[in-house]
C-alpha positions as CSV (number, residue, x, y, z in Angstrom):
1,X,1.9,20.2,-8.9
2,X,-0.3,17.1,-8.4
3,X,-3.8,18.1,-7.5
4,X,-5.3,16.9,-4.3
5,X,-8.8,17.0,-2.6
6,X,-9.8,16.5,1.0
7,X,-13.0,14.6,1.3
8,X,-15.0,14.6,4.6
9,X,-16.0,11.1,5.8
10,X,-17.6,9.8,9.0
11,X,-14.1,8.5,9.9
12,X,-12.4,11.9,9.3
13,X,-11.0,13.6,6.3
14,X,-9.7,11.4,3.4
15,X,-7.4,12.7,0.7
16,X,-7.4,12.0,-3.0
17,X,-4.3,12.7,-5.1
18,X,-5.2,12.9,-8.8
19,X,-3.1,11.8,-11.8
20,X,-5.3,12.8,-14.7
21,X,-5.2,11.3,-18.2
22,X,-5.5,13.9,-21.0
23,X,-8.6,12.1,-22.4
24,X,-9.7,9.6,-19.8
25,X,-11.9,6.6,-20.5
26,X,-11.5,5.0,-17.0
27,X,-10.6,6.1,-13.5
28,X,-8.6,3.7,-11.4
29,X,-9.1,4.5,-7.7
30,X,-6.4,2.9,-5.5
31,X,-6.3,2.6,-1.7
32,X,-3.2,1.8,0.3
33,X,-2.4,-0.9,2.7
34,X,-2.6,-1.0,6.5
35,X,1.2,-0.6,6.9
36,X,1.9,2.2,4.4
37,X,0.6,5.0,2.3
38,X,0.2,6.0,-1.4
39,X,4.0,6.1,-1.8
40,X,4.1,2.3,-2.1
41,X,6.1,1.3,-5.2
42,X,3.3,-0.3,-7.1
43,X,0.9,2.6,-6.5
44,X,3.5,5.1,-7.7
45,X,4.3,3.1,-10.7
46,X,0.7,2.7,-11.8
47,X,0.0,6.4,-11.3
48,X,2.8,7.2,-13.7
49,X,2.2,4.5,-16.3
50,X,-1.6,4.5,-16.7
51,X,-2.6,8.1,-17.6
52,X,-0.8,8.0,-21.0
53,X,-3.0,5.0,-21.7
54,X,-6.2,6.9,-21.1
55,X,-6.7,5.8,-17.5
56,X,-6.7,8.4,-14.8
57,X,-5.5,7.3,-11.4
58,X,-6.8,8.5,-8.0
59,X,-4.6,7.6,-5.0
60,X,-6.9,7.6,-1.9
61,X,-5.5,8.1,1.6
62,X,-7.7,6.8,4.3
63,X,-8.6,9.2,7.2
64,X,-6.3,7.4,9.7
65,X,-3.4,8.0,7.4
66,X,-4.3,11.7,6.7
67,X,-4.6,12.2,10.5
68,X,-1.0,10.9,11.0
69,X,-1.9,7.7,12.9
70,X,0.3,4.7,12.6
71,X,-2.2,1.9,13.0
72,X,-5.1,1.3,10.7
73,X,-8.6,0.9,12.2
74,X,-10.9,-2.0,11.8
75,X,-12.0,-3.1,8.3
76,X,-15.5,-1.7,8.9
77,X,-14.0,1.8,9.4
78,X,-11.9,1.4,6.3
79,X,-15.0,0.5,4.3
80,X,-16.8,3.6,5.8
81,X,-14.1,5.9,4.6
82,X,-14.0,4.3,1.1
83,X,-17.7,4.6,0.7
84,X,-17.7,8.3,1.6
85,X,-15.0,9.0,-0.9
86,X,-16.8,7.2,-3.8
87,X,-19.1,10.1,-4.9
88,X,-16.0,12.3,-5.5
89,X,-14.5,9.5,-7.6
90,X,-17.7,8.9,-9.5
91,X,-18.0,12.7,-10.3
92,X,-15.0,12.2,-12.7
93,X,-17.7,11.2,-15.2
94,X,-16.0,7.9,-16.4
95,X,-16.4,4.3,-15.2
96,X,-14.5,3.8,-11.9
97,X,-12.3,0.8,-11.3
98,X,-12.0,0.2,-7.5
99,X,-8.6,-1.0,-6.4
100,X,-5.9,-1.0,-3.8
101,X,-3.1,-2.9,-2.3
102,X,-3.3,-5.4,0.6
103,X,-6.0,-4.0,3.1
104,X,-7.0,-1.5,0.4
105,X,-7.6,-4.5,-2.0
106,X,-9.9,-6.1,0.6
107,X,-11.9,-2.8,0.9
108,X,-12.3,-2.6,-2.9
109,X,-13.5,-6.2,-3.1
110,X,-15.9,-5.9,-0.2
111,X,-17.6,-2.7,-1.5
112,X,-17.4,-3.1,-5.3
113,X,-20.9,-4.4,-5.9
114,X,-22.7,-2.0,-3.7
115,X,-20.8,1.1,-5.0
116,X,-21.2,0.1,-8.6
117,X,-17.5,-0.3,-9.4
118,X,-16.8,-1.0,-13.0
119,X,-14.1,-3.6,-12.1
120,X,-11.6,-4.4,-9.3
121,X,-7.8,-4.4,-9.2
122,X,-6.4,-6.3,-6.2
123,X,-2.7,-5.7,-5.6
124,X,-1.1,-8.1,-3.1
125,X,-4.4,-9.4,-2.0
126,X,-3.9,-10.8,1.6
127,X,-5.5,-14.1,1.1
128,X,-4.7,-15.1,4.6
129,X,-2.4,-14.0,7.5
130,X,1.1,-15.2,7.1
131,X,1.4,-18.8,8.2
132,X,-2.4,-19.1,8.7
133,X,-3.9,-20.5,5.4
134,X,-6.9,-21.7,7.3
135,X,-7.9,-18.1,7.9
136,X,-8.8,-17.6,4.2
137,X,-10.3,-14.3,2.9
138,X,-11.1,-15.8,-0.5
139,X,-14.8,-15.0,-0.2
140,X,-14.1,-11.3,-0.4
141,X,-12.2,-11.8,-3.6
142,X,-14.7,-14.2,-5.1
143,X,-17.6,-12.0,-4.2
144,X,-16.8,-8.8,-6.1
145,X,-19.4,-9.4,-8.9
146,X,-17.3,-7.5,-11.4
147,X,-14.2,-8.2,-13.6
148,X,-11.3,-8.6,-11.2
149,X,-7.6,-8.7,-11.6
150,X,-5.2,-9.9,-8.9
151,X,-1.5,-9.0,-9.1
152,X,0.4,-11.1,-6.6
153,X,4.1,-11.6,-5.7
154,X,5.3,-15.2,-6.2
155,X,6.7,-15.2,-2.6
156,X,4.0,-13.2,-0.9
157,X,3.6,-14.7,2.6
158,X,0.0,-13.4,2.7
159,X,-0.8,-15.8,-0.2
160,X,1.3,-17.1,-3.1
161,X,-0.4,-17.4,-6.5
162,X,-0.7,-21.1,-6.3
163,X,-2.8,-20.9,-3.1
164,X,-5.5,-18.8,-4.8
165,X,-8.8,-20.7,-5.5
166,X,-10.3,-21.0,-8.9
167,X,-12.7,-18.2,-9.7
168,X,-13.9,-15.5,-12.1
169,X,-10.8,-13.4,-11.9
170,X,-7.5,-12.9,-13.7
171,X,-4.1,-13.2,-12.0
172,X,-0.8,-11.7,-12.8
173,X,2.2,-13.1,-11.0
174,X,5.4,-11.1,-10.2
175,X,8.0,-13.9,-9.9
176,X,9.8,-13.9,-6.5
177,X,8.0,-10.7,-5.4
178,X,7.1,-10.3,-1.8
179,X,4.1,-8.6,-0.3
180,X,5.4,-5.2,-1.4
181,X,6.6,-6.5,-4.8
182,X,10.2,-6.2,-3.7
183,X,12.4,-8.8,-5.5
184,X,15.8,-10.3,-4.4
185,X,18.7,-8.2,-5.5
186,X,20.4,-11.2,-7.1
187,X,17.2,-12.7,-8.5
188,X,16.2,-13.2,-12.1
189,X,14.2,-9.9,-12.2
190,X,15.4,-6.3,-11.5
191,X,13.0,-4.1,-9.4
192,X,12.2,-2.1,-12.5
193,X,11.4,-5.2,-14.4
194,X,9.1,-6.4,-11.6
195,X,7.3,-3.1,-11.7
196,X,7.0,-3.4,-15.5
197,X,5.2,-6.7,-15.0
198,X,2.7,-4.9,-12.8
199,X,2.1,-1.8,-15.0
200,X,2.1,-3.9,-18.2
201,X,-0.4,-6.4,-16.9
202,X,-2.7,-3.8,-15.4
203,X,-2.5,-1.7,-18.6
204,X,-3.4,-4.6,-20.8
205,X,-6.3,-5.6,-18.5
206,X,-7.6,-2.0,-18.3
207,X,-7.4,-1.7,-22.0
208,X,-9.6,-4.7,-22.5
209,X,-12.3,-3.6,-20.1
210,X,-15.5,-2.6,-21.8
211,X,-16.6,0.9,-21.0
């Protein structure tokens, strides 16, 4: 049975679901998006693929999700929940990589420097609202202050890879992937192959991080 912990935060109880490596050298903490939970295909794939590579994975459910609410709160409240969970993550005793998908990626980017994150993994970073490129959130991504990897779908309406500004981060593209990394059924990639791009790219990047 996968171990879980409830963590009290000012926004309510958060929940951590642990996927432990046998001999961990890093911990990857992943938050979910504003429209879903830790059952997202990319989070599940990483939780299965990384522990054999020496990277433990902690899937973090924000308090609003634990409470059964359907709408995420304001970004400030998401940051508050993430900050309160961080000591439980740091207690693992290895460097912690902050990460998440979509809104969770924004949280990881905004708080990385202050929390002392070892690096940041941004899955489906919402560079802008769909159809609103002028509402850029690039400053959050460019301001992490630590090694950062973006994994982005080639057809993500929240920001396609070619829209991202130059900066001190690496980027892995999932060709034809949407915001949830789903690919067309008759496309050049199968869904399993798309997930393999994600897990392979993150695995190689994590393996190259200095402890």
